[in-house]
N, C-alpha and C positions, 0 to 999 in steps of 0.2 A: 504494500500499499504506499503510495507516494503522498508525502506530506511536506508542505512548505509553511512554516510557521514563522511570522513576521513578529518583531518586537523593537521597542525603542521609541516609538511615537508618544505624543504628548502635547503639551501647551509649551510653547516658546514665545519669547517677545520679538519683535522685529529686531533684526540685526544679530540674533542668537543663533545657536547651533543645537542640531539633534543628530543623532546616530542611529539610524536604522539597520536591523540585522535580519536576515531571512536564513533559518536554518532548514535544509534539507534532508529528507530521508526517503529511503525506497527507491532512489535513481543512482545512476553512477554519475555523480555530480560534475567530475571533471569533463564530461562529454557535454554538457549542456551550456548552451547560452543562458545567461541569467539577466533577468531585467527587472527593473523598477517601473511601474506605472503609478499613475495618480487618477482620481476621479474627484473632482468637486462638486457639490451640490448643484444640478442642472446642467452638468456639462458631461460630454463623452469621456470615457477614458482615454488617457493618453500617456505615451510613451515617455518616461522621464530620462532613464539612462539604461545602457546595457553593457554587457561585458561578455566576450565570446570565451570559448574554451582555452584559446590561446592567449587571452589577456588583453584583446583589442576593446578600446571602450568608444561609445558614442553617447552623445548627451542631446538632448532638446536644447535649441538656442536659449529659451529663458532662463535656463539652470548654468550653463556653460560658465566656467570660472567660480562658481559657487557650491556646486555640488561634485563629489567624487565617489564613484562607483569602485568596489574593489572586491576581490575574492578570496578565500581561504580554503584551498581544495582540500587541505588536511582536515578541516574542521566542517566541511560541507556547508559552508556559510558564504552568504554575499553580503555585503554592506553599502550602506549609502551615507556618507557623511555630508551633512547639508549644513552649510555655513551662510552667513549674511542673509538669514531667513526674511521673506516678505510675506505680508498678509496673503498676496495671491499664491503663495506655496500651500495656503491651508487646503487640504484634501485628505481623503482616505489614499494611502499608499498601499499598493499591492505588489507582491513578489512574483516572477514567472519565470518558468523553466522551459526551455524549448532546446530540441536536439534534431538534427537531420536523421538520426538512428531512431527515431521514436515519432510515431504518427500522431501521439497525443501531446499537448502541452499542458502545464499544469500551474495551478493559481493558490496562492496562498489567501487567508482569511482577510487579509488588510489590517493596516494600523492607521489610527486617525492622528494626523498631525494638524494641529491648530497654532496659527501665528498670529498673536493678538497681545495688545498691550493692556 
């Protein structure tokens, strides 16, 4: 059974930082591209950042220079370091795992990030 479990969300002030974690089980983690998505109220889910099995990263423009995605294959965990947070970063953040070797992709349950003073 595949599980992706996010943690680290919460309330942060504008300009503050949070670090999200996503622990995976039931997959060969190193073979998967891991992504962080977010969904704000009334908006579609959007890709925030991704990291391939080889360590290549991509970011959506609004978070470039502020967010950093990383992975620890020994711990089956992907991270999202979020700095200089803005109110518009408020959303539920979801972890995703996808691989060319697997017809399925997998989602975590989401973690709420709220940026407010």
